[in-house]
Structures are given as structure tokens and as C-alpha cells.
C-alpha distance (Angstrom), angle and dihedral (degrees) to the residues before:
residue distance angle dihedral
M1 . . .
R2 3.80 . .
P3 3.80 117.6 .
K4 3.77 116.2 -101.2
K5 3.78 116.7 -110.0
H6 3.79 115.4 -108.6
K7 3.79 109.9 -117.5
T8 3.77 118.3 -144.9
T9 3.77 116.3 -157.4
G10 3.77 97.1 -168.3
S11 3.77 90.8 -140.3
N12 3.76 120.8 121.5
D13 3.77 116.7 -114.1
L14 3.77 112.7 -140.1
F15 3.81 94.6 -143.1
R16 3.82 99.3 39.5
A17 3.76 129.8 77.0
R18 3.79 114.5 -134.0
L19 3.78 115.2 -115.1
D20 3.79 93.3 -122.2
Q21 3.81 87.9 59.0
I22 3.81 92.0 54.1
I23 3.80 104.8 42.4
N24 3.78 133.1 49.4
I25 3.82 105.5 -102.8
K26 3.82 90.1 -158.6
H27 3.82 94.1 57.4
E28 3.81 113.1 122.1
L29 3.82 93.6 -120.9
V30 3.80 91.3 53.3
L31 3.80 90.0 49.0
L32 3.82 90.5 48.4
A33 3.81 91.6 51.1
D34 3.81 89.6 54.3
R35 3.81 91.2 53.3
I36 3.81 95.9 52.8
D37 3.81 116.6 93.0
W38 3.81 97.5 -133.0
D39 3.82 94.3 176.4
W40 3.81 91.1 57.2
I41 3.81 91.2 49.6
D42 3.81 90.4 49.5
G43 3.80 89.8 51.2
E44 3.80 92.3 50.7
I45 3.80 94.3 47.8
A46 3.82 97.0 40.5
P47 3.85 96.3 87.5
L48 3.81 89.7 58.0
Y49 3.80 92.9 64.7
S50 3.79 122.7 90.4
E51 3.80 120.6 -125.3
N52 3.82 91.1 -131.8
G53 3.77 133.5 66.3
R54 3.74 133.4 34.8
P55 3.80 120.7 -32.4
G56 3.77 116.4 -84.2
I57 3.78 127.0 -122.5
E58 3.80 115.0 -84.1
T59 3.79 112.7 -90.8
R60 3.80 91.8 -133.5
F61 3.81 89.7 59.1
M62 3.81 94.4 47.3
I63 3.80 95.6 45.0
G64 3.80 90.3 44.4
L65 3.80 90.1 55.1
L66 3.80 90.5 48.1
L67 3.81 91.3 51.1
L68 3.81 91.2 48.6
K69 3.80 90.7 49.5
R70 3.80 91.4 52.5
A71 3.82 93.7 43.8
V72 3.81 94.6 53.1
R73 3.79 95.6 54.9
């Protein structure tokens, strides 16, 4: 089953720190993530998912882990 899209509300949560307050926005991995067309990748991978079963893991998460694995070597 295709992964569910993450919904952003845009509202600030009183008890949660925003990600841009935690990480360095100028870090090369953050800049790389902004350059990748995640919607295109989702569209290319979508036909590979089954219509049954539990939702899969988001493609951005899986590809991000793969990129990190290759970058650390």
C-alpha cells in the first residue's frame, strides 16, 4: 500500500520545537533535500506499491536513509 502523505498544518505547537530551530538550515544535507524533486520520485515509485496491506514507509524517508548510508562510507 502506498505511504500516506504527511500533512503539515502550519500552526505552531506550544510543546514542540520546530525543525528549523533544531537543525542547521545551511547544512549540505538539508540543502540537498531541498533540491530533490520528492513528488516526482513518489510518482515514479507509486506503481510499485500494492493496493492492499498496511501503508508503506514514506519514500523520502527511505531514500534519505539510502543517501546517508552512501555518504558515510
